C-alpha positions as protocol buffer text, in pm:
chain_id: "A"
residue {
  index: 1
  type: MET
  ca { x: 6558 y: 10485 z: 9387 }
}
residue {
  index: 2
  type: ASN
  ca { x: 6656 y: 10662 z: 9709 }
}
residue {
  index: 3
  type: LEU
  ca { x: 6696 y: 10322 z: 9875 }
}
residue {
  index: 4
  type: VAL
  ca { x: 6937 y: 10206 z: 9603 }
}
residue {
  index: 5
  type: VAL
  ca { x: 7143 y: 10525 z: 9631 }
}
residue {
  index: 6
  type: GLY
  ca { x: 7150 y: 10485 z: 10008 }
}
residue {
  index: 7
  type: ILE
  ca { x: 7273 y: 10126 z: 9985 }
}
residue {
  index: 8
  type: ILE
  ca { x: 7544 y: 10219 z: 9735 }
}
residue {
  index: 9
  type: SER
  ca { x: 7659 y: 10505 z: 9959 }
}
residue {
  index: 10
  type: LEU
  ca { x: 7667 y: 10276 z: 10261 }
}
residue {
  index: 11
  type: VAL
  ca { x: 7874 y: 10016 z: 10076 }
}
residue {
  index: 12
  type: PHE
  ca { x: 8116 y: 10286 z: 9962 }
}
residue {
  index: 13
  type: ILE
  ca { x: 8158 y: 10416 z: 10318 }
}
residue {
  index: 14
  type: ILE
  ca { x: 8217 y: 10063 z: 10449 }
}
residue {
  index: 15
  type: LEU
  ca { x: 8482 y: 9999 z: 10184 }
}
residue {
  index: 16
  type: GLN
  ca { x: 8655 y: 10328 z: 10263 }
}
residue {
  index: 17
  type: VAL
  ca { x: 8657 y: 10254 z: 10636 }
}
residue {
  index: 18
  type: ALA
  ca { x: 8785 y: 9901 z: 10579 }
}
residue {
  index: 19
  type: SER
  ca { x: 9057 y: 10031 z: 10351 }
}
residue {
  index: 20
  type: ALA
  ca { x: 9164 y: 10293 z: 10605 }
}
residue {
  index: 21
  type: MET
  ca { x: 9171 y: 10037 z: 10888 }
}
residue {
  index: 22
  type: GLY
  ca { x: 9399 y: 9814 z: 10684 }
}
residue {
  index: 23
  type: SER
  ca { x: 9630 y: 10095 z: 10571 }
}
residue {
  index: 24
  type: PRO
  ca { x: 9992 y: 10095 z: 10692 }
}
residue {
  index: 25
  type: VAL
  ca { x: 9978 y: 10477 z: 10684 }
}
residue {
  index: 26
  type: THR
  ca { x: 9872 y: 10576 z: 11034 }
}
residue {
  index: 27
  type: SER
  ca { x: 9860 y: 10954 z: 10986 }
}
residue {
  index: 28
  type: ILE
  ca { x: 9974 y: 11239 z: 10760 }
}
residue {
  index: 29
  type: ASP
  ca { x: 10156 y: 11552 z: 10875 }
}
residue {
  index: 30
  type: GLU
  ca { x: 10097 y: 11827 z: 10621 }
}
residue {
  index: 31
  type: ASN
  ca { x: 10340 y: 12104 z: 10535 }
}
residue {
  index: 32
  type: ILE
  ca { x: 10608 y: 12014 z: 10788 }
}
residue {
  index: 33
  type: GLY
  ca { x: 10878 y: 12272 z: 10861 }
}
residue {
  index: 34
  type: GLU
  ca { x: 11250 y: 12258 z: 10794 }
}
residue {
  index: 35
  type: ASP
  ca { x: 11331 y: 12163 z: 11153 }
}
residue {
  index: 36
  type: GLU
  ca { x: 11103 y: 11860 z: 11128 }
}
residue {
  index: 37
  type: PHE
  ca { x: 11245 y: 11762 z: 10790 }
}
residue {
  index: 38
  type: TYR
  ca { x: 11606 y: 11772 z: 10911 }
}
residue {
  index: 39
  type: SER
  ca { x: 11526 y: 11608 z: 11244 }
}
residue {
  index: 40
  type: MET
  ca { x: 11529 y: 11270 z: 11068 }
}
residue {
  index: 41
  type: SER
  ca { x: 11798 y: 11075 z: 10886 }
}
residue {
  index: 42
  type: TYR
  ca { x: 11707 y: 10922 z: 10551 }
}
residue {
  index: 43
  type: THR
  ca { x: 11803 y: 10604 z: 10370 }
}
residue {
  index: 44
  type: ASN
  ca { x: 11940 y: 10800 z: 10075 }
}
residue {
  index: 45
  type: PRO
  ca { x: 12122 y: 11102 z: 10222 }
}
residue {
  index: 46
  type: GLU
  ca { x: 12221 y: 11226 z: 9875 }
}
residue {
  index: 47
  type: SER
  ca { x: 11857 y: 11296 z: 9795 }
}
residue {
  index: 48
  type: ILE
  ca { x: 11846 y: 11577 z: 10053 }
}
residue {
  index: 49
  type: GLU
  ca { x: 12022 y: 11786 z: 9790 }
}
residue {
  index: 50
  type: MET
  ca { x: 11692 y: 11783 z: 9603 }
}
residue {
  index: 51
  type: HIS
  ca { x: 11505 y: 11930 z: 9896 }
}
residue {
  index: 52
  type: GLU
  ca { x: 11763 y: 12206 z: 9935 }
}
residue {
  index: 53
  type: MET
  ca { x: 11741 y: 12295 z: 9567 }
}
residue {
  index: 54
  type: ALA
  ca { x: 11362 y: 12308 z: 9583 }
}
residue {
  index: 55
  type: ARG
  ca { x: 11377 y: 12528 z: 9891 }
}
residue {
  index: 56
  type: GLN
  ca { x: 11597 y: 12774 z: 9702 }
}
residue {
  index: 57
  type: SER
  ca { x: 11344 y: 12784 z: 9419 }
}
residue {
  index: 58
  type: GLU
  ca { x: 11078 y: 12930 z: 9646 }
}
residue {
  index: 59
  type: ASP
  ca { x: 11238 y: 13274 z: 9648 }
}
residue {
  index: 60
  type: GLY
  ca { x: 11193 y: 13309 z: 9272 }
}
residue {
  index: 61
  type: LYS
  ca { x: 11557 y: 13236 z: 9196 }
}
residue {
  index: 62
  type: HIS
  ca { x: 11447 y: 12930 z: 9000 }
}
residue {
  index: 63
  type: SER
  ca { x: 11135 y: 12850 z: 8808 }
}
residue {
  index: 64
  type: SER
  ca { x: 11005 y: 12495 z: 8780 }
}
residue {
  index: 65
  type: VAL
  ca { x: 11096 y: 12505 z: 8411 }
}
residue {
  index: 66
  type: LYS
  ca { x: 11457 y: 12600 z: 8482 }
}
residue {
  index: 67
  type: LEU
  ca { x: 11478 y: 12339 z: 8757 }
}
residue {
  index: 68
  type: ASN
  ca { x: 11356 y: 12076 z: 8515 }
}
residue {
  index: 69
  type: ASP
  ca { x: 11631 y: 12170 z: 8272 }
}
residue {
  index: 70
  type: GLU
  ca { x: 11900 y: 12146 z: 8541 }
}
residue {
  index: 71
  type: LEU
  ca { x: 11799 y: 11811 z: 8686 }
}
residue {
  index: 72
  type: THR
  ca { x: 11943 y: 11483 z: 8561 }
}
residue {
  index: 73
  type: PRO
  ca { x: 11831 y: 11139 z: 8682 }
}
residue {
  index: 74
  type: ARG
  ca { x: 12072 y: 10969 z: 8919 }
}
residue {
  index: 75
  type: THR
  ca { x: 12102 y: 10618 z: 9055 }
}
residue {
  index: 76
  type: THR
  ca { x: 11936 y: 10547 z: 9389 }
}
residue {
  index: 77
  type: VAL
  ca { x: 12115 y: 10276 z: 9587 }
}
residue {
  index: 78
  type: SER
  ca { x: 11949 y: 10069 z: 9861 }
}
residue {
  index: 79
  type: PRO
  ca { x: 12089 y: 10094 z: 10215 }
}
residue {
  index: 80
  type: ASP
  ca { x: 12245 y: 9746 z: 10194 }
}
residue {
  index: 81
  type: GLY
  ca { x: 12409 y: 9835 z: 9861 }
}
residue {
  index: 82
  type: ASN
  ca { x: 12262 y: 9531 z: 9684 }
}
residue {
  index: 83
  type: CYS
  ca { x: 11990 y: 9702 z: 9482 }
}
residue {
  index: 84
  type: SER
  ca { x: 11964 y: 10013 z: 9269 }
}
residue {
  index: 85
  type: VAL
  ca { x: 11712 y: 10208 z: 9063 }
}
residue {
  index: 86
  type: PHE
  ca { x: 11843 y: 10396 z: 8762 }
}
residue {
  index: 87
  type: TYR
  ca { x: 11718 y: 10579 z: 8454 }
}
residue {
  index: 88
  type: LYS
  ca { x: 11709 y: 10387 z: 8129 }
}
residue {
  index: 89
  type: ILE
  ca { x: 11583 y: 10434 z: 7772 }
}
residue {
  index: 90
  type: TYR
  ca { x: 11393 y: 10134 z: 7641 }
}
residue {
  index: 91
  type: TYR
  ca { x: 11342 y: 10064 z: 7274 }
}
residue {
  index: 92
  type: VAL
  ca { x: 11026 y: 9921 z: 7124 }
}
residue {
  index: 93
  type: ASN
  ca { x: 10965 y: 9767 z: 6782 }
}
residue {
  index: 94
  type: SER
  ca { x: 10923 y: 10108 z: 6621 }
}
residue {
  index: 95
  type: ASP
  ca { x: 11271 y: 10206 z: 6747 }
}
residue {
  index: 96
  type: MET
  ca { x: 11108 y: 10477 z: 6954 }
}
residue {
  index: 97
  type: GLY
  ca { x: 11287 y: 10543 z: 7280 }
}
residue {
  index: 98
  type: ILE
  ca { x: 11074 y: 10516 z: 7593 }
}
residue {
  index: 99
  type: GLU
  ca { x: 11219 y: 10660 z: 7912 }
}
residue {
  index: 100
  type: ASP
  ca { x: 11159 y: 10462 z: 8229 }
}
residue {
  index: 101
  type: TYR
  ca { x: 11344 y: 10342 z: 8535 }
}
residue {
  index: 102
  type: ALA
  ca { x: 11500 y: 10003 z: 8601 }
}
residue {
  index: 103
  type: LEU
  ca { x: 11543 y: 9803 z: 8921 }
}
residue {
  index: 104
  type: SER
  ca { x: 11862 y: 9600 z: 8940 }
}
residue {
  index: 105
  type: LYS
  ca { x: 11974 y: 9331 z: 9186 }
}
residue {
  index: 106
  type: PRO
  ca { x: 12293 y: 9120 z: 9155 }
}
residue {
  index: 107
  type: GLU
  ca { x: 12105 y: 8788 z: 9175 }
}
residue {
  index: 108
  type: ARG
  ca { x: 11874 y: 8883 z: 8888 }
}
residue {
  index: 109
  type: PRO
  ca { x: 11984 y: 8801 z: 8532 }
}
residue {
  index: 110
  type: ARG
  ca { x: 11840 y: 9129 z: 8405 }
}
residue {
  index: 111
  type: GLU
  ca { x: 11680 y: 9450 z: 8531 }
}
residue {
  index: 112
  type: VAL
  ca { x: 11312 y: 9490 z: 8613 }
}
residue {
  index: 113
  type: ARG
  ca { x: 11145 y: 9778 z: 8436 }
}
residue {
  index: 114
  type: ILE
  ca { x: 10957 y: 10023 z: 8660 }
}
residue {
  index: 115
  type: LYS
  ca { x: 10686 y: 10202 z: 8466 }
}
residue {
  index: 116
  type: ASP
  ca { x: 10509 y: 10532 z: 8521 }
}
residue {
  index: 117
  type: ILE
  ca { x: 10731 y: 10690 z: 8783 }
}
residue {
  index: 118
  type: SER
  ca { x: 10648 y: 11060 z: 8781 }
}
residue {
  index: 119
  type: THR
  ca { x: 10906 y: 11290 z: 8933 }
}
residue {
  index: 120
  type: MET
  ca { x: 11110 y: 11590 z: 8828 }
}
residue {
  index: 121
  type: GLY
  ca { x: 11372 y: 11506 z: 9087 }
}
residue {
  index: 122
  type: CYS
  ca { x: 11711 y: 11344 z: 9040 }
}
residue {
  index: 123
  type: TYR
  ca { x: 11630 y: 11045 z: 9259 }
}
residue {
  index: 124
  type: ALA
  ca { x: 11324 y: 10851 z: 9148 }
}
residue {
  index: 125
  type: VAL
  ca { x: 11252 y: 10639 z: 9454 }
}
residue {
  index: 126
  type: ALA
  ca { x: 11326 y: 10599 z: 9824 }
}
residue {
  index: 127
  type: PHE
  ca { x: 11426 y: 10261 z: 9966 }
}
residue {
  index: 128
  type: SER
  ca { x: 11309 y: 10125 z: 10300 }
}
residue {
  index: 129
  type: PRO
  ca { x: 11571 y: 10067 z: 10572 }
}
residue {
  index: 130
  type: ASP
  ca { x: 11563 y: 9689 z: 10515 }
}
residue {
  index: 131
  type: SER
  ca { x: 11619 y: 9743 z: 10138 }
}
residue {
  index: 132
  type: ARG
  ca { x: 11321 y: 9519 z: 10060 }
}
residue {
  index: 133
  type: MET
  ca { x: 11074 y: 9794 z: 9964 }
}
residue {
  index: 134
  type: TYR
  ca { x: 11078 y: 10122 z: 9777 }
}
residue {
  index: 135
  type: ALA
  ca { x: 10840 y: 10418 z: 9756 }
}
residue {
  index: 136
  type: ALA
  ca { x: 10782 y: 10562 z: 9409 }
}
residue {
  index: 137
  type: PRO
  ca { x: 10575 y: 10865 z: 9300 }
}
residue {
  index: 138
  type: LYS
  ca { x: 10314 y: 10777 z: 9039 }
}
residue {
  index: 139
  type: LEU
  ca { x: 10035 y: 10947 z: 8848 }
}
residue {
  index: 140
  type: VAL
  ca { x: 9690 y: 10793 z: 8868 }
}
residue {
  index: 141
  type: HIS
  ca { x: 9456 y: 10902 z: 8590 }
}
residue {
  index: 142
  type: LEU
  ca { x: 9101 y: 10957 z: 8700 }
}
residue {
  index: 143
  type: GLY
  ca { x: 8777 y: 10997 z: 8511 }
}
residue {
  index: 144
  type: ASP
  ca { x: 8834 y: 11085 z: 8146 }
}
residue {
  index: 145
  type: GLY
  ca { x: 9212 y: 11056 z: 8184 }
}
residue {
  index: 146
  type: ARG
  ca { x: 9279 y: 11430 z: 8184 }
}
residue {
  index: 147
  type: ASN
  ca { x: 9299 y: 11454 z: 8562 }
}
residue {
  index: 148
  type: ALA
  ca { x: 9608 y: 11287 z: 8702 }
}
residue {
  index: 149
  type: GLN
  ca { x: 9630 y: 11254 z: 9079 }
}
residue {
  index: 150
  type: TYR
  ca { x: 9962 y: 11183 z: 9248 }
}
residue {
  index: 151
  type: ALA
  ca { x: 10014 y: 10869 z: 9452 }
}
residue {
  index: 152
  type: LEU
  ca { x: 10299 y: 10710 z: 9643 }
}
residue {
  index: 153
  type: ASP
  ca { x: 10329 y: 10341 z: 9561 }
}
residue {
  index: 154
  type: ILE
  ca { x: 10509 y: 10125 z: 9816 }
}
residue {
  index: 155
  type: MET
  ca { x: 10652 y: 9835 z: 9617 }
}
residue {
  index: 156
  type: SER
  ca { x: 10823 y: 9507 z: 9701 }
}
residue {
  index: 157
  type: VAL
  ca { x: 11181 y: 9486 z: 9575 }
}
residue {
  index: 158
  type: ASP
  ca { x: 11176 y: 9106 z: 9542 }
}
residue {
  index: 159
  type: SER
  ca { x: 10851 y: 9076 z: 9345 }
}
residue {
  index: 160
  type: ASN
  ca { x: 10811 y: 9437 z: 9224 }
}
residue {
  index: 161
  type: GLU
  ca { x: 10446 y: 9409 z: 9326 }
}
residue {
  index: 162
  type: LEU
  ca { x: 10238 y: 9683 z: 9485 }
}
residue {
  index: 163
  type: ILE
  ca { x: 10212 y: 9662 z: 9864 }
}
residue {
  index: 164
  type: HIS
  ca { x: 10020 y: 9984 z: 9926 }
}
residue {
  index: 165
  type: ARG
  ca { x: 9908 y: 10286 z: 9726 }
}
residue {
  index: 166
  type: GLU
  ca { x: 9859 y: 10616 z: 9908 }
}
residue {
  index: 167
  type: LEU
  ca { x: 9669 y: 10879 z: 9708 }
}
residue {
  index: 168
  type: LEU
  ca { x: 9806 y: 11228 z: 9765 }
}
residue {
  index: 169
  type: PRO
  ca { x: 9607 y: 11554 z: 9770 }
}
residue {
  index: 170
  type: PHE
  ca { x: 9782 y: 11692 z: 9463 }
}
residue {
  index: 171
  type: TYR
  ca { x: 9701 y: 11686 z: 9092 }
}
residue {
  index: 172
  type: LYS
  ca { x: 9940 y: 11741 z: 8806 }
}
residue {
  index: 173
  type: GLU
  ca { x: 9727 y: 12016 z: 8654 }
}
residue {
  index: 174
  type: ASN
  ca { x: 9449 y: 12235 z: 8784 }
}
residue {
  index: 175
  type: THR
  ca { x: 9118 y: 12170 z: 8610 }
}
residue {
  index: 176
  type: LYS
  ca { x: 8758 y: 12251 z: 8689 }
}
residue {
  index: 177
  type: HIS
  ca { x: 8727 y: 11897 z: 8825 }
}
residue {
  index: 178
  type: THR
  ca { x: 9037 y: 11920 z: 9045 }
}
residue {
  index: 179
  type: PRO
  ca { x: 9064 y: 12279 z: 9168 }
}
residue {
  index: 180
  type: MET
  ca { x: 9369 y: 12371 z: 9376 }
}
residue {
  index: 181
  type: GLU
  ca { x: 9568 y: 12679 z: 9463 }
}
residue {
  index: 182
  type: TRP
  ca { x: 9820 y: 12622 z: 9185 }
}
residue {
  index: 183
  type: ASN
  ca { x: 9789 y: 12583 z: 8811 }
}
residue {
  index: 184
  type: ARG
  ca { x: 10038 y: 12300 z: 8807 }
}
residue {
  index: 185
  type: ALA
  ca { x: 10214 y: 12070 z: 9055 }
}
residue {
  index: 186
  type: GLU
  ca { x: 10522 y: 11850 z: 9021 }
}
residue {
  index: 187
  type: MET
  ca { x: 10632 y: 11567 z: 9247 }
}
residue {
  index: 188
  type: TYR
  ca { x: 10986 y: 11660 z: 9339 }
}
residue {
  index: 189
  type: GLY
  ca { x: 11141 y: 11424 z: 9592 }
}
residue {
  index: 190
  type: VAL
  ca { x: 11064 y: 11129 z: 9819 }
}
residue {
  index: 191
  type: TYR
  ca { x: 11261 y: 11030 z: 10131 }
}
residue {
  index: 192
  type: TRP
  ca { x: 11230 y: 10729 z: 10367 }
}
residue {
  index: 193
  type: SER
  ca { x: 11350 y: 10772 z: 10726 }
}
residue {
  index: 194
  type: GLU
  ca { x: 11620 y: 10538 z: 10853 }
}
residue {
  index: 195
  type: ASP
  ca { x: 11397 y: 10409 z: 11132 }
}
residue {
  index: 196
  type: GLY
  ca { x: 11128 y: 10324 z: 10874 }
}
residue {
  index: 197
  type: SER
  ca { x: 10855 y: 10517 z: 11054 }
}
residue {
  index: 198
  type: SER
  ca { x: 10794 y: 10788 z: 10795 }
}
residue {
  index: 199
  type: ILE
  ca { x: 10801 y: 10863 z: 10423 }
}
residue {
  index: 200
  type: VAL
  ca { x: 10844 y: 11231 z: 10335 }
}
residue {
  index: 201
  type: TYR
  ca { x: 10768 y: 11381 z: 9995 }
}
residue {
  index: 202
  type: ASP
  ca { x: 10807 y: 11721 z: 9829 }
}
residue {
  index: 203
  type: VAL
  ca { x: 10565 y: 11879 z: 9584 }
}
residue {
  index: 204
  type: LEU
  ca { x: 10640 y: 12196 z: 9389 }
}
residue {
  index: 205
  type: GLY
  ca { x: 10336 y: 12405 z: 9301 }
}
residue {
  index: 206
  type: ALA
  ca { x: 10352 y: 12648 z: 9011 }
}
residue {
  index: 207
  type: ASP
  ca { x: 10145 y: 12948 z: 8909 }
}
residue {
  index: 208
  type: ILE
  ca { x: 10172 y: 13047 z: 8544 }
}
residue {
  index: 209
  type: ASP
  ca { x: 10272 y: 13413 z: 8522 }
}
residue {
  index: 210
  type: GLY
  ca { x: 10419 y: 13567 z: 8208 }
}
residue {
  index: 211
  type: GLY
  ca { x: 10549 y: 13237 z: 8078 }
}
residue {
  index: 212
  type: LEU
  ca { x: 10744 y: 13158 z: 8396 }
}
residue {
  index: 213
  type: TYR
  ca { x: 10650 y: 12923 z: 8677 }
}
residue {
  index: 214
  type: PRO
  ca { x: 10721 y: 13070 z: 9022 }
}
residue {
  index: 215
  type: THR
  ca { x: 10724 y: 12778 z: 9261 }
}
residue {
  index: 216
  type: THR
  ca { x: 10604 y: 12694 z: 9610 }
}
residue {
  index: 217
  type: LEU
  ca { x: 10736 y: 12395 z: 9804 }
}
residue {
  index: 218
  type: VAL
  ca { x: 10509 y: 12180 z: 10017 }
}
residue {
  index: 219
  type: THR
  ca { x: 10658 y: 11897 z: 10224 }
}
residue {
  index: 220
  type: ASN
  ca { x: 10429 y: 11632 z: 10371 }
}
residue {
  index: 221
  type: ARG
  ca { x: 10506 y: 11330 z: 10587 }
}
residue {
  index: 222
  type: LEU
  ca { x: 10337 y: 10991 z: 10590 }
}
residue {
  index: 223
  type: ASN
  ca { x: 10368 y: 10820 z: 10928 }
}
residue {
  index: 224
  type: VAL
  ca { x: 10370 y: 10446 z: 10867 }
}
residue {
  index: 225
  type: ASN
  ca { x: 10347 y: 10123 z: 11062 }
}
residue {
  index: 226
  type: TYR
  ca { x: 10680 y: 9986 z: 10947 }
}
residue {
  index: 227
  type: THR
  ca { x: 10637 y: 9648 z: 11117 }
}
residue {
  index: 228
  type: GLY
  ca { x: 10301 y: 9609 z: 10945 }
}
residue {
  index: 229
  type: LEU
  ca { x: 10453 y: 9702 z: 10611 }
}
residue {
  index: 230
  type: ARG
  ca { x: 10724 y: 9438 z: 10650 }
}
residue {
  index: 231
  type: GLU
  ca { x: 10462 y: 9177 z: 10730 }
}
residue {
  index: 232
  type: MET
  ca { x: 10258 y: 9284 z: 10425 }
}
residue {
  index: 233
  type: ASN
  ca { x: 10574 y: 9231 z: 10221 }
}
residue {
  index: 234
  type: GLY
  ca { x: 10610 y: 8879 z: 10358 }
}
residue {
  index: 235
  type: TYR
  ca { x: 10895 y: 8951 z: 10598 }
}
residue {
  index: 236
  type: GLU
  ca { x: 10864 y: 8916 z: 10974 }
}
residue {
  index: 237
  type: ASP
  ca { x: 11158 y: 8934 z: 11212 }
}
residue {
  index: 238
  type: SER
  ca { x: 11092 y: 8658 z: 11463 }
}
residue {
  index: 239
  type: ARG
  ca { x: 11423 y: 8689 z: 11648 }
}
residue {
  index: 240
  type: GLU
  ca { x: 11269 y: 8884 z: 11935 }
}
residue {
  index: 241
  type: GLU
  ca { x: 10982 y: 8637 z: 11960 }
}
residue {
  index: 242
  type: ASN
  ca { x: 11225 y: 8344 z: 11967 }
}
residue {
  index: 243
  type: ALA
  ca { x: 11432 y: 8517 z: 12234 }
}
residue {
  index: 244
  type: GLU
  ca { x: 11124 y: 8573 z: 12447 }
}
residue {
  index: 245
  type: PHE
  ca { x: 11017 y: 8211 z: 12405 }
}
residue {
  index: 246
  type: SER
  ca { x: 11365 y: 8086 z: 12491 }
}
residue {
  index: 247
  type: GLY
  ca { x: 11371 y: 8305 z: 12800 }
}
residue {
  index: 248
  type: TYR
  ca { x: 11032 y: 8169 z: 12903 }
}
residue {
  index: 249
  type: ASP
  ca { x: 11159 y: 7811 z: 12874 }
}
residue {
  index: 250
  type: ASP
  ca { x: 11462 y: 7894 z: 13087 }
}
residue {
  index: 251
  type: LEU
  ca { x: 11241 y: 8058 z: 13347 }
}
residue {
  index: 252
  type: MET
  ca { x: 11010 y: 7755 z: 13363 }
}
residue {
  index: 253
  type: GLU
  ca { x: 11307 y: 7520 z: 13396 }
}
residue {
  index: 254
  type: SER
  ca { x: 11443 y: 7724 z: 13687 }
}
residue {
  index: 255
  type: TYR
  ca { x: 11099 y: 7728 z: 13843 }
}
residue {
  index: 256
  type: ARG
  ca { x: 11069 y: 7349 z: 13824 }
}
residue {
  index: 257
  type: LYS
  ca { x: 11414 y: 7301 z: 13978 }
}
residue {
  index: 258
  type: GLY
  ca { x: 11322 y: 7538 z: 14257 }
}
residue {
  index: 259
  type: ASN
  ca { x: 11008 y: 7338 z: 14324 }
}
residue {
  index: 260
  type: GLU
  ca { x: 11211 y: 7022 z: 14359 }
}
residue {
  index: 261
  type: GLU
  ca { x: 11433 y: 7186 z: 14618 }
}
residue {
  index: 262
  type: SER
  ca { x: 11162 y: 7361 z: 14815 }
}
residue {
  index: 263
  type: GLY
  ca { x: 10840 y: 7200 z: 14936 }
}
residue {
  index: 264
  type: GLU
  ca { x: 10699 y: 7543 z: 15013 }
}
residue {
  index: 265
  type: GLN
  ca { x: 10727 y: 7649 z: 14650 }
}
residue {
  index: 266
  type: ILE
  ca { x: 10549 y: 7331 z: 14543 }
}
residue {
  index: 267
  type: MET
  ca { x: 10254 y: 7414 z: 14769 }
}
residue {
  index: 268
  type: ASN
  ca { x: 10238 y: 7765 z: 14623 }
}
residue {
  index: 269
  type: ALA
  ca { x: 10267 y: 7646 z: 14263 }
}
residue {
  index: 270
  type: PRO
  ca { x: 9889 y: 7617 z: 14194 }
}
residue {
  index: 271
  type: GLN
  ca { x: 9836 y: 7975 z: 14311 }
}
residue {
  index: 272
  type: ASN
  ca { x: 10120 y: 8098 z: 14088 }
}
residue {
  index: 273
  type: GLU
  ca { x: 9975 y: 7902 z: 13801 }
}
residue {
  index: 274
  type: GLN
  ca { x: 9635 y: 8059 z: 13849 }
}
residue {
  index: 275
  type: ALA
  ca { x: 9784 y: 8409 z: 13859 }
}
residue {
  index: 276
  type: ASN
  ca { x: 9987 y: 8345 z: 13543 }
}
residue {
  index: 277
  type: GLU
  ca { x: 9683 y: 8213 z: 13360 }
}
residue {
  index: 278
  type: SER
  ca { x: 9482 y: 8522 z: 13460 }
}
residue {
  index: 279
  type: THR
  ca { x: 9756 y: 8759 z: 13341 }
}
residue {
  index: 280
  type: ASP
  ca { x: 9797 y: 8573 z: 13010 }
}
residue {
  index: 281
  type: THR
  ca { x: 9423 y: 8594 z: 12949 }
}
residue {
  index: 282
  type: GLU
  ca { x: 9419 y: 8970 z: 12995 }
}
residue {
  index: 283
  type: ASP
  ca { x: 9723 y: 9022 z: 12771 }
}
residue {
  index: 284
  type: ALA
  ca { x: 9580 y: 8804 z: 12496 }
}
residue {
  index: 285
  type: GLN
  ca { x: 9232 y: 8957 z: 12499 }
}
residue {
  index: 286
  type: PRO
  ca { x: 9282 y: 9191 z: 12198 }
}
residue {
  index: 287
  type: VAL
  ca { x: 9406 y: 8899 z: 11986 }
}
residue {
  index: 288
  type: ALA
  ca { x: 9131 y: 8670 z: 12111 }
}
residue {
  index: 289
  type: SER
  ca { x: 8873 y: 8915 z: 11979 }
}
residue {
  index: 290
  type: LEU
  ca { x: 8969 y: 8803 z: 11627 }
}
residue {
  index: 291
  type: PRO
  ca { x: 8763 y: 8512 z: 11486 }
}
residue {
  index: 292
  type: GLY
  ca { x: 8902 y: 8174 z: 11583 }
}
residue {
  index: 293
  type: PHE
  ca { x: 9185 y: 8300 z: 11804 }
}
residue {
  index: 294
  type: GLY
  ca { x: 8990 y: 8255 z: 12129 }
}
residue {
  index: 295
  type: ILE
  ca { x: 8952 y: 7884 z: 12069 }
}
residue {
  index: 296
  type: LEU
  ca { x: 9318 y: 7841 z: 11977 }
}
residue {
  index: 297
  type: ILE
  ca { x: 9437 y: 8031 z: 12283 }
}
residue {
  index: 298
  type: ALA
  ca { x: 9206 y: 7836 z: 12515 }
}
residue {
  index: 299
  type: ALA
  ca { x: 9325 y: 7505 z: 12371 }
}
residue {
  index: 300
  type: ALA
  ca { x: 9690 y: 7609 z: 12399 }
}
residue {
  index: 301
  type: ALA
  ca { x: 9639 y: 7720 z: 12760 }
}
residue {
  index: 302
  type: LEU
  ca { x: 9474 y: 7388 z: 12845 }
}
residue {
  index: 303
  type: ILE
  ca { x: 9761 y: 7187 z: 12691 }
}
residue {
  index: 304
  type: ILE
  ca { x: 10029 y: 7397 z: 12861 }
}
residue {
  index: 305
  type: GLY
  ca { x: 9845 y: 7382 z: 13194 }
}
residue {
  index: 306
  type: THR
  ca { x: 9809 y: 7003 z: 13174 }
}
residue {
  index: 307
  type: LYS
  ca { x: 10178 y: 6958 z: 13085 }
}
residue {
  index: 308
  type: TRP
  ca { x: 10279 y: 7192 z: 13366 }
}
residue {
  index: 309
  type: LYS
  ca { x: 10085 y: 6992 z: 13624 }
}
residue {
  index: 310
  type: LYS
  ca { x: 10241 y: 6668 z: 13505 }
}
residue {
  index: 311
  type: ASP
  ca { x: 10589 y: 6813 z: 13539 }
}
residue {
  index: 312
  type: ILE
  ca { x: 10531 y: 6924 z: 13899 }
}
residue {
  index: 313
  type: PRO
  ca { x: 10594 y: 6630 z: 14143 }
}
């Protein structure tokens, strides 16, 4: 029995480690200050109004209930202006109105319904700088369904499919299974930095006292590998790679012309070749550690080396 439990625990740890290694979230900065929050520019500058309103609520001027009454959903527009998320009431067969959000793009014949966004803020999502992803606060029900943990879902705009889900250390309500300092928490706002490197979110915590909900604001920051996220979404900017390759070709062409004009350079060419091969091997070592890449790199180096020697008179 102990052996079975041990094996299950080991498998769980391995899965957790593998998941963490593959996560685009590199680190989390908890409870960042106002200077850190305002040190960045965000893809939806209008949403900063939400943060300011929540900050005012900390002094007791507002309760979370009053804030909820004052807030009205607004349209979030992508940085390129070609996509938007807005509040919509959907009707089912029973004529019962269901409130959700919709994702709209000009090339689509109709909107895509976004389910289960959980926020008390005016702006439901935050778009990525390339306008091809959005981060949305969600509730993930655990166990018997009474405990709802918050998560930030990073979604693809084109397919509306989940790219990454980051579970957050907040629950909607305090229960004996999910104890926290507050009786209740509300996801308030989400913001994506213009450089793509971080996603910031606000959570308002409430303590029930005499029927009112005095609030406390906590602002956390997810530091993300934006390049990795874009690749996970199926987009990879190869312009820099092409520029480097083109520059390499130009350099090699100049080198060959120089060899034709100078016999001394021709005699030194094998030594230069050996030095270049050694440097390339060291630079490629981390990639070669992946299965199959060592063979591909060795074969490519052999082909390039053979072609190089043929080109040299």
